[in-house]
Backbone of each chain as nested JSON, in Angstrom:
{
  "chains": [
    {"id": "A", "residues": [
      {"number": 1, "name": "MET", "atoms": {"N": [-15.339, -19.922, -12.247], "CA": [-15.221, -18.467, -12.076], "C": [-13.975, -18.11, -11.254]}},
      {"number": 2, "name": "ILE", "atoms": {"N": [-13.86, -18.784, -10.078], "CA": [-12.698, -18.522, -9.227], "C": [-11.426, -18.993, -9.921]}},
      {"number": 3, "name": "ASN", "atoms": {"N": [-11.536, -20.113, -10.634], "CA": [-10.388, -20.629, -11.369], "C": [-9.902, -19.623, -12.404]}},
      {"number": 4, "name": "ALA", "atoms": {"N": [-10.855, -19.06, -13.166], "CA": [-10.486, -18.072, -14.187], "C": [-9.843, -16.856, -13.533]}},
      {"number": 5, "name": "LEU", "atoms": {"N": [-10.388, -16.442, -12.39], "CA": [-9.839, -15.274, -11.692], "C": [-8.396, -15.543, -11.242]}},
      {"number": 6, "name": "SER", "atoms": {"N": [-8.149, -16.769, -10.753], "CA": [-6.793, -17.072, -10.294], "C": [-5.828, -17.101, -11.474]}},
      {"number": 7, "name": "TYR", "atoms": {"N": [-6.258, -17.668, -12.62], "CA": [-5.368, -17.641, -13.788], "C": [-5.121, -16.211, -14.246]}},
      {"number": 8, "name": "PHE", "atoms": {"N": [-6.154, -15.358, -14.14], "CA": [-5.975, -13.951, -14.523], "C": [-4.927, -13.286, -13.636]}},
      {"number": 9, "name": "CYS", "atoms": {"N": [-5.005, -13.548, -12.307], "CA": [-4.039, -12.938, -11.388], "C": [-2.627, -13.397, -11.711]}},
      {"number": 10, "name": "ILE", "atoms": {"N": [-2.453, -14.718, -11.961], "CA": [-1.101, -15.228, -12.24], "C": [-0.582, -14.643, -13.555]}},
      {"number": 11, "name": "GLY", "atoms": {"N": [-1.45, -14.565, -14.579], "CA": [-1.029, -13.999, -15.86], "C": [-0.637, -12.534, -15.715]}},
      {"number": 12, "name": "LEU", "atoms": {"N": [-1.411, -11.788, -14.93], "CA": [-1.092, -10.374, -14.687], "C": [0.27, -10.245, -14.009]}},
      {"number": 13, "name": "GLY", "atoms": {"N": [0.531, -11.142, -13.043], "CA": [1.821, -11.11, -12.359], "C": [2.963, -11.361, -13.321]}},
      {"number": 14, "name": "ILE", "atoms": {"N": [2.786, -12.312, -14.265], "CA": [3.868, -12.605, -15.212], "C": [4.084, -11.422, -16.15]}},
      {"number": 15, "name": "ILE", "atoms": {"N": [2.981, -10.726, -16.537], "CA": [3.137, -9.527, -17.369], "C": [3.94, -8.468, -16.616]}},
      {"number": 16, "name": "PHE", "atoms": {"N": [3.643, -8.298, -15.319], "CA": [4.409, -7.355, -14.491], "C": [5.889, -7.723, -14.476]}},
      {"number": 17, "name": "TRP", "atoms": {"N": [6.155, -9.032, -14.301], "CA": [7.541, -9.502, -14.257], "C": [8.289, -9.083, -15.514]}},
      {"number": 18, "name": "PHE", "atoms": {"N": [7.689, -9.381, -16.69], "CA": [8.376, -9.052, -17.942], "C": [8.55, -7.552, -18.078]}},
      {"number": 19, "name": "TRP", "atoms": {"N": [7.532, -6.804, -17.679], "CA": [7.572, -5.347, -17.809], "C": [8.695, -4.756, -16.972]}},
      {"number": 20, "name": "GLY", "atoms": {"N": [8.937, -5.293, -15.774], "CA": [9.986, -4.77, -14.923], "C": [11.352, -5.31, -15.269]}},
      {"number": 21, "name": "THR", "atoms": {"N": [11.416, -6.482, -15.915], "CA": [12.705, -7.122, -16.131], "C": [13.375, -6.699, -17.426]}},
      {"number": 22, "name": "PHE", "atoms": {"N": [12.592, -6.339, -18.453], "CA": [13.206, -5.986, -19.734], "C": [14.114, -4.764, -19.652]}},
      {"number": 23, "name": "PRO", "atoms": {"N": [13.817, -3.708, -18.837], "CA": [14.749, -2.576, -18.745], "C": [16.12, -2.955, -18.201]}},
      {"number": 24, "name": "LEU", "atoms": {"N": [16.248, -4.15, -17.543], "CA": [17.553, -4.606, -17.065], "C": [18.561, -4.692, -18.19]}},
      {"number": 25, "name": "LEU", "atoms": {"N": [18.101, -5.006, -19.403], "CA": [19.021, -5.219, -20.515], "C": [19.517, -3.91, -21.102]}},
      {"number": 26, "name": "GLY", "atoms": {"N": [18.851, -2.783, -20.784], "CA": [19.25, -1.517, -21.382], "C": [20.467, -0.922, -20.705]}},
      {"number": 27, "name": "ASP", "atoms": {"N": [20.823, 0.297, -21.099], "CA": [22.01, 0.961, -20.56], "C": [21.655, 2.082, -19.593]}},
      {"number": 28, "name": "ARG", "atoms": {"N": [20.524, 1.989, -18.918], "CA": [20.164, 3.06, -17.986], "C": [20.945, 2.929, -16.686]}},
      {"number": 29, "name": "SER", "atoms": {"N": [20.743, 3.887, -15.752], "CA": [21.477, 3.843, -14.49], "C": [20.916, 2.748, -13.583]}},
      {"number": 30, "name": "VAL", "atoms": {"N": [21.716, 2.401, -12.551], "CA": [21.295, 1.339, -11.638], "C": [20.016, 1.729, -10.913]}},
      {"number": 31, "name": "LEU", "atoms": {"N": [19.904, 3.014, -10.517], "CA": [18.741, 3.423, -9.72], "C": [17.457, 3.324, -10.539]}},
      {"number": 32, "name": "PHE", "atoms": {"N": [17.525, 3.682, -11.833], "CA": [16.332, 3.566, -12.686], "C": [15.879, 2.116, -12.776]}},
      {"number": 33, "name": "LYS", "atoms": {"N": [16.867, 1.227, -13.045], "CA": [16.523, -0.197, -13.145], "C": [15.987, -0.72, -11.816]}},
      {"number": 34, "name": "LEU", "atoms": {"N": [16.625, -0.268, -10.706], "CA": [16.239, -0.764, -9.373], "C": [14.794, -0.411, -9.07]}},
      {"number": 35, "name": "HIS", "atoms": {"N": [14.413, 0.833, -9.391], "CA": [13.045, 1.252, -9.1], "C": [12.033, 0.404, -9.861]}},
      {"number": 36, "name": "GLY", "atoms": {"N": [12.228, 0.297, -11.177], "CA": [11.282, -0.478, -11.988], "C": [11.223, -1.92, -11.555]}},
      {"number": 37, "name": "LEU", "atoms": {"N": [12.429, -2.484, -11.291], "CA": [12.497, -3.908, -10.946], "C": [11.823, -4.18, -9.608]}},
      {"number": 38, "name": "THR", "atoms": {"N": [12.058, -3.307, -8.611], "CA": [11.47, -3.55, -7.289], "C": [9.954, -3.468, -7.348]}},
      {"number": 39, "name": "VAL", "atoms": {"N": [9.451, -2.403, -7.981], "CA": [7.991, -2.237, -8.05], "C": [7.357, -3.4, -8.803]}},
      {"number": 40, "name": "ALA", "atoms": {"N": [7.905, -3.697, -10.001], "CA": [7.263, -4.712, -10.837], "C": [7.386, -6.101, -10.214]}},
      {"number": 41, "name": "ASP", "atoms": {"N": [8.568, -6.402, -9.629], "CA": [8.75, -7.724, -9.041], "C": [7.824, -7.926, -7.849]}},
      {"number": 42, "name": "THR", "atoms": {"N": [7.743, -6.903, -6.973], "CA": [6.909, -7.063, -5.78], "C": [5.44, -7.195, -6.16]}},
      {"number": 43, "name": "LEU", "atoms": {"N": [4.966, -6.273, -7.01], "CA": [3.543, -6.327, -7.368], "C": [3.216, -7.604, -8.138]}},
      {"number": 44, "name": "GLY", "atoms": {"N": [4.1, -7.981, -9.091], "CA": [3.84, -9.179, -9.878], "C": [3.835, -10.423, -9.016]}},
      {"number": 45, "name": "SER", "atoms": {"N": [4.822, -10.523, -8.105], "CA": [4.887, -11.716, -7.258], "C": [3.688, -11.777, -6.318]}},
      {"number": 46, "name": "MET", "atoms": {"N": [3.274, -10.608, -5.785], "CA": [2.103, -10.626, -4.902], "C": [0.856, -11.037, -5.676]}},
      {"number": 47, "name": "SER", "atoms": {"N": [0.747, -10.58, -6.917], "CA": [-0.415, -10.971, -7.731], "C": [-0.41, -12.476, -7.994]}},
      {"number": 48, "name": "ILE", "atoms": {"N": [0.791, -13.021, -8.272], "CA": [0.87, -14.471, -8.513], "C": [0.462, -15.239, -7.256]}},
      {"number": 49, "name": "ILE", "atoms": {"N": [0.92, -14.772, -6.08], "CA": [0.589, -15.495, -4.845], "C": [-0.913, -15.395, -4.547]}},
      {"number": 50, "name": "VAL", "atoms": {"N": [-1.516, -14.219, -4.845], "CA": [-2.974, -14.115, -4.659], "C": [-3.69, -15.105, -5.574]}},
      {"number": 51, "name": "GLY", "atoms": {"N": [-3.174, -15.265, -6.805], "CA": [-3.749, -16.25, -7.717], "C": [-3.664, -17.655, -7.153]}},
      {"number": 52, "name": "LEU", "atoms": {"N": [-2.497, -17.996, -6.571], "CA": [-2.34, -19.327, -5.974], "C": [-3.263, -19.499, -4.773]}},
      {"number": 53, "name": "LEU", "atoms": {"N": [-3.442, -18.379, -4.013], "CA": [-4.303, -18.419, -2.823], "C": [-5.752, -18.699, -3.218]}},
      {"number": 54, "name": "LEU", "atoms": {"N": [-6.175, -18.119, -4.358], "CA": [-7.535, -18.387, -4.84], "C": [-7.67, -19.842, -5.272]}},
      {"number": 55, "name": "LYS", "atoms": {"N": [-6.573, -20.4, -5.781], "CA": [-6.619, -21.769, -6.278], "C": [-6.693, -22.775, -5.134]}},
      {"number": 56, "name": "ILE", "atoms": {"N": [-5.836, -22.597, -4.099], "CA": [-5.861, -23.537, -2.968], "C": [-6.015, -22.734, -1.685]}},
      {"number": 57, "name": "PRO", "atoms": {"N": [-7.239, -22.432, -1.253], "CA": [-7.428, -21.596, -0.054], "C": [-7.034, -22.307, 1.23]}},
      {"number": 58, "name": "SER", "atoms": {"N": [-6.883, -23.635, 1.197], "CA": [-6.636, -24.342, 2.45], "C": [-5.239, -24.077, 2.986]}},
      {"number": 59, "name": "GLU", "atoms": {"N": [-4.322, -23.61, 2.116], "CA": [-2.947, -23.382, 2.566], "C": [-2.698, -21.913, 2.845]}},
      {"number": 60, "name": "TRP", "atoms": {"N": [-3.714, -21.204, 3.347], "CA": [-3.538, -19.758, 3.476], "C": [-2.45, -19.306, 4.431]}},
      {"number": 61, "name": "PRO", "atoms": {"N": [-2.131, -20.018, 5.542], "CA": [-1.09, -19.466, 6.422], "C": [0.253, -19.298, 5.72]}},
      {"number": 62, "name": "LEU", "atoms": {"N": [0.623, -20.322, 4.935], "CA": [1.9, -20.274, 4.231], "C": [1.908, -19.15, 3.204]}},
      {"number": 63, "name": "LEU", "atoms": {"N": [0.819, -19.019, 2.443], "CA": [0.802, -18.023, 1.366], "C": [0.737, -16.607, 1.921]}},
      {"number": 64, "name": "ILE", "atoms": {"N": [0.02, -16.427, 3.058], "CA": [0.003, -15.097, 3.675], "C": [1.389, -14.731, 4.178]}},
      {"number": 65, "name": "LEU", "atoms": {"N": [2.09, -15.752, 4.724], "CA": [3.469, -15.504, 5.167], "C": [4.328, -15.076, 3.988]}},
      {"number": 66, "name": "ALA", "atoms": {"N": [4.146, -15.738, 2.842], "CA": [4.908, -15.355, 1.646], "C": [4.563, -13.93, 1.23]}},
      {"number": 67, "name": "LEU", "atoms": {"N": [3.277, -13.575, 1.279], "CA": [2.86, -12.214, 0.905], "C": [3.512, -11.176, 1.804]}},
      {"number": 68, "name": "ILE", "atoms": {"N": [3.488, -11.447, 3.135], "CA": [4.034, -10.46, 4.07], "C": [5.541, -10.319, 3.872]}},
      {"number": 69, "name": "SER", "atoms": {"N": [6.241, -11.462, 3.722], "CA": [7.695, -11.338, 3.584], "C": [8.051, -10.668, 2.272]}},
      {"number": 70, "name": "LEU", "atoms": {"N": [7.242, -10.874, 1.222], "CA": [7.479, -10.151, -0.037], "C": [7.326, -8.659, 0.179]}},
      {"number": 71, "name": "ALA", "atoms": {"N": [6.201, -8.261, 0.789], "CA": [5.901, -6.839, 0.933], "C": [6.948, -6.148, 1.789]}},
      {"number": 72, "name": "MET", "atoms": {"N": [7.438, -6.835, 2.849], "CA": [8.413, -6.184, 3.719], "C": [9.814, -6.229, 3.147]}},
      {"number": 73, "name": "TRP", "atoms": {"N": [10.268, -7.444, 2.783], "CA": [11.674, -7.597, 2.416], "C": [12.003, -6.913, 1.111]}},
      {"number": 74, "name": "ASN", "atoms": {"N": [11.117, -7.016, 0.125], "CA": [11.491, -6.474, -1.178], "C": [11.59, -4.96, -1.137]}},
      {"number": 75, "name": "THR", "atoms": {"N": [10.707, -4.293, -0.398], "CA": [10.829, -2.837, -0.315], "C": [12.092, -2.459, 0.437]}},
      {"number": 76, "name": "MET", "atoms": {"N": [12.386, -3.205, 1.54], "CA": [13.577, -2.89, 2.314], "C": [14.836, -3.145, 1.497]}},
      {"number": 77, "name": "LEU", "atoms": {"N": [14.85, -4.253, 0.765], "CA": [16.014, -4.571, -0.064], "C": [16.216, -3.506, -1.131]}},
      {"number": 78, "name": "GLY", "atoms": {"N": [15.123, -2.976, -1.674], "CA": [15.246, -1.904, -2.658], "C": [15.941, -0.697, -2.067]}},
      {"number": 79, "name": "TYR", "atoms": {"N": [15.53, -0.302, -0.855], "CA": [16.155, 0.856, -0.216], "C": [17.626, 0.6, 0.063]}},
      {"number": 80, "name": "VAL", "atoms": {"N": [17.944, -0.596, 0.602], "CA": [19.331, -0.875, 0.97], "C": [20.224, -0.907, -0.264]}},
      {"number": 81, "name": "LEU", "atoms": {"N": [19.742, -1.537, -1.344], "CA": [20.554, -1.588, -2.561], "C": [20.765, -0.191, -3.117]}},
      {"number": 82, "name": "ALA", "atoms": {"N": [19.728, 0.655, -3.075], "CA": [19.867, 2.028, -3.584], "C": [20.889, 2.777, -2.746]}},
      {"number": 83, "name": "TYR", "atoms": {"N": [20.822, 2.612, -1.413], "CA": [21.773, 3.292, -0.521], "C": [23.192, 2.836, -0.787]}},
      {"number": 84, "name": "CYS", "atoms": {"N": [23.381, 1.506, -0.883], "CA": [24.73, 0.981, -1.044], "C": [25.309, 1.361, -2.398]}},
      {"number": 85, "name": "SER", "atoms": {"N": [24.497, 1.352, -3.446], "CA": [25.059, 1.581, -4.771], "C": [25.284, 3.059, -5.032]}},
      {"number": 86, "name": "SER", "atoms": {"N": [24.602, 3.952, -4.327], "CA": [24.739, 5.366, -4.668], "C": [25.67, 6.109, -3.718]}},
      {"number": 87, "name": "SER", "atoms": {"N": [25.98, 5.553, -2.532], "CA": [26.752, 6.329, -1.562], "C": [28.202, 6.457, -1.987]}},
      {"number": 88, "name": "LYS", "atoms": {"N": [28.691, 5.544, -2.853], "CA": [30.084, 5.602, -3.269], "C": [30.35, 6.875, -4.074]}},
      {"number": 89, "name": "GLU", "atoms": {"N": [29.405, 7.19, -5.0], "CA": [29.596, 8.383, -5.829], "C": [29.528, 9.65, -4.983]}},
      {"number": 90, "name": "SER", "atoms": {"N": [28.648, 9.652, -3.948], "CA": [28.54, 10.864, -3.147], "C": [29.79, 11.047, -2.286]}},
      {"number": 91, "name": "HIS", "atoms": {"N": [30.513, 9.943, -1.946], "CA": [31.777, 10.069, -1.235], "C": [32.835, 10.715, -2.12]}},
      {"number": 92, "name": "ASP", "atoms": {"N": [32.794, 10.338, -3.395], "CA": [33.842, 10.826, -4.3], "C": [33.761, 12.325, -4.508]}},
      {"number": 93, "name": "ARG", "atoms": {"N": [32.526, 12.85, -4.501], "CA": [32.388, 14.278, -4.821], "C": [32.764, 15.177, -3.653]}}
    ]},
    {"id": "B", "residues": [
      {"number": 1, "name": "MET", "atoms": {"N": [-2.441, -28.011, -16.872], "CA": [-2.025, -27.703, -18.252], "C": [-1.713, -26.212, -18.401]}},
      {"number": 2, "name": "ILE", "atoms": {"N": [-2.68, -25.351, -17.981], "CA": [-2.436, -23.912, -18.08], "C": [-1.312, -23.512, -17.14]}},
      {"number": 3, "name": "LEU", "atoms": {"N": [-1.297, -24.152, -15.945], "CA": [-0.251, -23.828, -14.974], "C": [1.122, -24.201, -15.512]}},
      {"number": 4, "name": "ASN", "atoms": {"N": [1.178, -25.285, -16.319], "CA": [2.442, -25.652, -16.967], "C": [2.915, -24.557, -17.892]}},
      {"number": 5, "name": "LEU", "atoms": {"N": [1.986, -24.04, -18.726], "CA": [2.36, -22.977, -19.667], "C": [2.817, -21.734, -18.918]}},
      {"number": 6, "name": "LEU", "atoms": {"N": [2.105, -21.412, -17.817], "CA": [2.5, -20.242, -17.034], "C": [3.899, -20.432, -16.456]}},
      {"number": 7, "name": "LEU", "atoms": {"N": [4.211, -21.689, -16.075], "CA": [5.549, -21.967, -15.538], "C": [6.612, -21.758, -16.603]}},
      {"number": 8, "name": "PHE", "atoms": {"N": [6.306, -22.124, -17.866], "CA": [7.272, -21.88, -18.947], "C": [7.501, -20.379, -19.127]}},
      {"number": 9, "name": "ALA", "atoms": {"N": [6.421, -19.585, -19.043], "CA": [6.573, -18.124, -19.164], "C": [7.458, -17.595, -18.045]}},
      {"number": 10, "name": "MET", "atoms": {"N": [7.289, -18.173, -16.822], "CA": [8.12, -17.726, -15.703], "C": [9.578, -18.066, -15.936]}},
      {"number": 11, "name": "ILE", "atoms": {"N": [9.843, -19.259, -16.513], "CA": [11.235, -19.627, -16.793], "C": [11.823, -18.642, -17.799]}},
      {"number": 12, "name": "ALA", "atoms": {"N": [11.013, -18.235, -18.792], "CA": [11.498, -17.244, -19.766], "C": [11.82, -15.93, -19.069]}},
      {"number": 13, "name": "ALA", "atoms": {"N": [10.977, -15.519, -18.115], "CA": [11.239, -14.271, -17.387], "C": [12.478, -14.405, -16.521]}},
      {"number": 14, "name": "LEU", "atoms": {"N": [12.763, -15.627, -16.032], "CA": [13.94, -15.845, -15.174], "C": [15.227, -15.772, -15.979]}},
      {"number": 15, "name": "LEU", "atoms": {"N": [15.151, -16.091, -17.297], "CA": [16.367, -16.101, -18.11], "C": [16.915, -14.693, -18.32]}},
      {"number": 16, "name": "ILE", "atoms": {"N": [16.042, -13.665, -18.288], "CA": [16.505, -12.296, -18.565], "C": [17.495, -11.813, -17.497]}},
      {"number": 17, "name": "PRO", "atoms": {"N": [17.154, -11.858, -16.183], "CA": [18.165, -11.426, -15.201], "C": [19.392, -12.318, -15.173]}},
      {"number": 18, "name": "MET", "atoms": {"N": [19.223, -13.625, -15.499], "CA": [20.4, -14.5, -15.548], "C": [21.36, -14.023, -16.629]}},
      {"number": 19, "name": "TYR", "atoms": {"N": [20.831, -13.674, -17.811], "CA": [21.677, -13.177, -18.895], "C": [22.362, -11.88, -18.472]}},
      {"number": 20, "name": "GLU", "atoms": {"N": [21.588, -11.011, -17.802], "CA": [22.137, -9.729, -17.362], "C": [23.289, -9.938, -16.364]}},
      {"number": 21, "name": "ALA", "atoms": {"N": [23.086, -10.859, -15.391], "CA": [24.132, -11.112, -14.399], "C": [25.372, -11.694, -15.058]}},
      {"number": 22, "name": "TRP", "atoms": {"N": [25.173, -12.42, -16.182], "CA": [26.313, -13.052, -16.846], "C": [27.114, -12.04, -17.654]}},
      {"number": 23, "name": "GLN", "atoms": {"N": [26.433, -11.08, -18.316], "CA": [27.164, -10.261, -19.266], "C": [27.58, -8.914, -18.696]}},
      {"number": 24, "name": "ASP", "atoms": {"N": [27.065, -8.502, -17.533], "CA": [27.427, -7.187, -17.017], "C": [28.508, -7.328, -15.947]}},
      {"number": 25, "name": "ASP", "atoms": {"N": [29.525, -6.46, -16.008], "CA": [30.628, -6.572, -15.056], "C": [30.448, -5.693, -13.835]}},
      {"number": 26, "name": "ASP", "atoms": {"N": [29.555, -4.719, -13.864], "CA": [29.346, -3.843, -12.723], "C": [28.703, -4.624, -11.584]}},
      {"number": 27, "name": "ILE", "atoms": {"N": [29.277, -4.502, -10.376], "CA": [28.835, -5.369, -9.273], "C": [27.384, -5.06, -8.869]}},
      {"number": 28, "name": "TRP", "atoms": {"N": [26.98, -3.767, -8.965], "CA": [25.63, -3.446, -8.501], "C": [24.579, -3.914, -9.486]}},
      {"number": 29, "name": "GLN", "atoms": {"N": [24.938, -3.895, -10.784], "CA": [24.008, -4.477, -11.766], "C": [23.836, -5.971, -11.524]}},
      {"number": 30, "name": "LYS", "atoms": {"N": [24.977, -6.631, -11.168], "CA": [24.899, -8.058, -10.863], "C": [24.023, -8.303, -9.635]}},
      {"number": 31, "name": "MET", "atoms": {"N": [24.201, -7.491, -8.567], "CA": [23.399, -7.668, -7.353], "C": [21.911, -7.504, -7.648]}},
      {"number": 32, "name": "LEU", "atoms": {"N": [21.619, -6.504, -8.492], "CA": [20.226, -6.259, -8.877], "C": [19.64, -7.485, -9.568]}},
      {"number": 33, "name": "ALA", "atoms": {"N": [20.422, -8.036, -10.508], "CA": [19.95, -9.217, -11.234], "C": [19.779, -10.395, -10.286]}},
      {"number": 34, "name": "PHE", "atoms": {"N": [20.71, -10.534, -9.306], "CA": [20.597, -11.659, -8.377], "C": [19.366, -11.514, -7.478]}},
      {"number": 35, "name": "ALA", "atoms": {"N": [19.074, -10.271, -7.052], "CA": [17.877, -10.061, -6.234], "C": [16.635, -10.473, -7.006]}},
      {"number": 36, "name": "SER", "atoms": {"N": [16.6, -10.092, -8.301], "CA": [15.453, -10.467, -9.137], "C": [15.359, -11.977, -9.279]}},
      {"number": 37, "name": "ILE", "atoms": {"N": [16.531, -12.629, -9.491], "CA": [16.524, -14.092, -9.657], "C": [15.992, -14.77, -8.403]}},
      {"number": 38, "name": "SER", "atoms": {"N": [16.41, -14.28, -7.215], "CA": [15.997, -14.97, -5.982], "C": [14.484, -14.861, -5.778]}},
      {"number": 39, "name": "THR", "atoms": {"N": [13.925, -13.66, -6.021], "CA": [12.472, -13.526, -5.858], "C": [11.729, -14.411, -6.849]}},
      {"number": 40, "name": "LYS", "atoms": {"N": [12.165, -14.373, -8.109], "CA": [11.46, -15.144, -9.146], "C": [11.549, -16.637, -8.869]}},
      {"number": 41, "name": "ALA", "atoms": {"N": [12.743, -17.103, -8.435], "CA": [12.893, -18.527, -8.173], "C": [11.991, -18.961, -7.019]}},
      {"number": 42, "name": "ALA", "atoms": {"N": [11.886, -18.121, -5.974], "CA": [11.04, -18.492, -4.836], "C": [9.577, -18.585, -5.264]}},
      {"number": 43, "name": "ILE", "atoms": {"N": [9.108, -17.608, -6.083], "CA": [7.718, -17.658, -6.538], "C": [7.49, -18.883, -7.41]}},
      {"number": 44, "name": "MET", "atoms": {"N": [8.505, -19.223, -8.249], "CA": [8.344, -20.412, -9.095], "C": [8.261, -21.667, -8.257]}},
      {"number": 45, "name": "ILE", "atoms": {"N": [9.031, -21.711, -7.153], "CA": [8.952, -22.877, -6.272], "C": [7.544, -22.997, -5.687]}},
      {"number": 46, "name": "LEU", "atoms": {"N": [6.945, -21.843, -5.311], "CA": [5.571, -21.887, -4.775], "C": [4.596, -22.403, -5.832]}},
      {"number": 47, "name": "VAL", "atoms": {"N": [4.76, -21.948, -7.091], "CA": [3.858, -22.418, -8.161], "C": [4.013, -23.918, -8.365]}},
      {"number": 48, "name": "VAL", "atoms": {"N": [5.285, -24.388, -8.348], "CA": [5.501, -25.833, -8.521], "C": [4.865, -26.605, -7.378]}},
      {"number": 49, "name": "SER", "atoms": {"N": [4.936, -26.043, -6.154], "CA": [4.352, -26.761, -5.024], "C": [2.835, -26.854, -5.151]}},
      {"number": 50, "name": "VAL", "atoms": {"N": [2.196, -25.818, -5.748], "CA": [0.75, -25.918, -5.998], "C": [0.48, -26.94, -7.081]}},
      {"number": 51, "name": "LEU", "atoms": {"N": [1.355, -26.919, -8.108], "CA": [1.185, -27.824, -9.248], "C": [1.258, -29.274, -8.802]}},
      {"number": 52, "name": "ARG", "atoms": {"N": [2.204, -29.575, -7.896], "CA": [2.39, -30.959, -7.454], "C": [1.614, -31.257, -6.181]}},
      {"number": 53, "name": "ASP", "atoms": {"N": [0.975, -30.221, -5.617], "CA": [0.194, -30.373, -4.401], "C": [1.042, -30.928, -3.257]}},
      {"number": 54, "name": "ASP", "atoms": {"N": [2.27, -30.365, -3.131], "CA": [3.21, -30.852, -2.128], "C": [3.682, -29.649, -1.318]}},
      {"number": 55, "name": "TRP", "atoms": {"N": [3.285, -29.577, -0.038], "CA": [3.562, -28.353, 0.702], "C": [4.904, -28.31, 1.384]}},
      {"number": 56, "name": "MET", "atoms": {"N": [5.635, -29.451, 1.34], "CA": [7.024, -29.377, 1.789], "C": [7.814, -28.44, 0.876]}},
      {"number": 57, "name": "ILE", "atoms": {"N": [7.551, -28.509, -0.448], "CA": [8.247, -27.641, -1.4], "C": [7.852, -26.191, -1.149]}},
      {"number": 58, "name": "GLY", "atoms": {"N": [6.576, -25.963, -0.834], "CA": [6.112, -24.6, -0.601], "C": [6.815, -23.947, 0.577]}},
      {"number": 59, "name": "VAL", "atoms": {"N": [7.067, -24.729, 1.621], "CA": [7.771, -24.18, 2.786], "C": [9.164, -23.719, 2.385]}},
      {"number": 60, "name": "VAL", "atoms": {"N": [9.833, -24.511, 1.515], "CA": [11.162, -24.102, 1.043], "C": [11.08, -22.756, 0.322]}},
      {"number": 61, "name": "GLY", "atoms": {"N": [10.048, -22.574, -0.508], "CA": [9.904, -21.312, -1.228], "C": [9.746, -20.135, -0.279]}},
      {"number": 62, "name": "VAL", "atoms": {"N": [8.925, -20.291, 0.759], "CA": [8.708, -19.178, 1.693], "C": [9.986, -18.868, 2.471]}},
      {"number": 63, "name": "ILE", "atoms": {"N": [10.748, -19.924, 2.835], "CA": [12.015, -19.681, 3.541], "C": [12.975, -18.901, 2.647]}},
      {"number": 64, "name": "ILE", "atoms": {"N": [13.027, -19.272, 1.353], "CA": [13.913, -18.529, 0.442], "C": [13.463, -17.071, 0.362]}},
      {"number": 65, "name": "LEU", "atoms": {"N": [12.158, -16.828, 0.322], "CA": [11.649, -15.459, 0.223], "C": [12.107, -14.616, 1.406]}},
      {"number": 66, "name": "SER", "atoms": {"N": [12.047, -15.197, 2.618], "CA": [12.379, -14.356, 3.772], "C": [13.868, -14.318, 4.038]}},
      {"number": 67, "name": "VAL", "atoms": {"N": [14.544, -15.483, 4.027], "CA": [15.956, -15.512, 4.404], "C": [16.858, -15.092, 3.253]}},
      {"number": 68, "name": "GLY", "atoms": {"N": [16.489, -15.451, 2.021], "CA": [17.34, -15.124, 0.881], "C": [17.469, -13.636, 0.682]}},
      {"number": 69, "name": "ASN", "atoms": {"N": [16.357, -12.899, 0.822], "CA": [16.426, -11.45, 0.662], "C": [17.266, -10.818, 1.766]}},
      {"number": 70, "name": "ALA", "atoms": {"N": [17.146, -11.339, 2.992], "CA": [17.954, -10.81, 4.09], "C": [19.43, -11.03, 3.808]}},
      {"number": 71, "name": "ALA", "atoms": {"N": [19.779, -12.206, 3.273], "CA": [21.18, -12.491, 2.97], "C": [21.699, -11.546, 1.902]}},
      {"number": 72, "name": "LEU", "atoms": {"N": [20.871, -11.245, 0.887], "CA": [21.303, -10.32, -0.164], "C": [21.567, -8.935, 0.413]}},
      {"number": 73, "name": "MET", "atoms": {"N": [20.723, -8.537, 1.388], "CA": [20.894, -7.227, 1.999], "C": [22.224, -7.15, 2.74]}},
      {"number": 74, "name": "LEU", "atoms": {"N": [22.54, -8.188, 3.516], "CA": [23.82, -8.214, 4.229], "C": [24.984, -8.216, 3.248]}},
      {"number": 75, "name": "LEU", "atoms": {"N": [24.844, -8.979, 2.154], "CA": [25.91, -9.063, 1.16], "C": [26.158, -7.696, 0.532]}},
      {"number": 76, "name": "ALA", "atoms": {"N": [25.069, -6.933, 0.289], "CA": [25.238, -5.597, -0.288], "C": [26.037, -4.71, 0.666]}},
      {"number": 77, "name": "GLN", "atoms": {"N": [25.732, -4.815, 1.984], "CA": [26.486, -4.008, 2.952], "C": [27.958, -4.392, 2.947]}},
      {"number": 78, "name": "VAL", "atoms": {"N": [28.251, -5.707, 2.891], "CA": [29.647, -6.158, 2.902], "C": [30.382, -5.644, 1.671]}},
      {"number": 79, "name": "ILE", "atoms": {"N": [29.735, -5.729, 0.495], "CA": [30.387, -5.278, -0.738], "C": [30.689, -3.788, -0.667]}},
      {"number": 80, "name": "LYS", "atoms": {"N": [29.731, -3.021, -0.137], "CA": [29.934, -1.567, -0.041], "C": [31.124, -1.257, 0.882]}},
      {"number": 81, "name": "ARG", "atoms": {"N": [31.14, -1.951, 2.045], "CA": [32.22, -1.695, 2.987], "C": [33.56, -2.082, 2.382]}},
      {"number": 82, "name": "MET", "atoms": {"N": [33.62, -3.216, 1.681], "CA": [34.862, -3.661, 1.041], "C": [35.338, -2.647, 0.018]}},
      {"number": 83, "name": "SER", "atoms": {"N": [34.414, -2.125, -0.804], "CA": [34.851, -1.183, -1.833], "C": [35.307, 0.119, -1.186]}},
      {"number": 84, "name": "ASP", "atoms": {"N": [34.667, 0.513, -0.065], "CA": [35.127, 1.708, 0.652], "C": [36.55, 1.523, 1.17]}},
      {"number": 85, "name": "VAL", "atoms": {"N": [36.808, 0.326, 1.751], "CA": [38.131, 0.065, 2.312], "C": [39.186, 0.025, 1.211]}},
      {"number": 86, "name": "LEU", "atoms": {"N": [38.855, -0.638, 0.086], "CA": [39.844, -0.778, -0.984], "C": [40.182, 0.561, -1.626]}},
      {"number": 87, "name": "GLN", "atoms": {"N": [39.191, 1.475, -1.639], "CA": [39.471, 2.776, -2.231], "C": [40.194, 3.71, -1.268]}},
      {"number": 88, "name": "GLY", "atoms": {"N": [40.182, 3.333, 0.004], "CA": [40.935, 4.13, 0.973], "C": [40.083, 5.162, 1.624]}}
    ]}
  ]
}
């Protein structure tokens, strides 16, 4: 039961990954791609790590550390990349 | 066995941002693709460490997750400052 649940979490995470990554190939703006990619990557990766946590509960300190650094760094990196990539155009105007 | 198949799916997902970073010349699109690659590679390292039951590899994955993203953030600031200076 727990095994099936962990495989479900990992599979869901991979679906999130593909869903957020395919718009990268299109011709939309950087901010549109950044939003989709940040949300999908963070949620998908957290789901995969929860799946791994269900599989091997004995290594929880390491996996919780991975979860926390994902939740903090990826959101912050999204903001910084959005700021850096968009401020150039606002200078020009 | 199932974890192996899931790892192949992850490698397929990793190829998309790699292709994007290779074919797009805009620096911010490249940075975006690199950020995606770093997160995906770190998660794949964690999956491999579960697969092989070796936690030395897992520690490497967690270090990449925390330090690699910080390095990308600093790199984005440097690129922005450089482009500001070059444009005058």
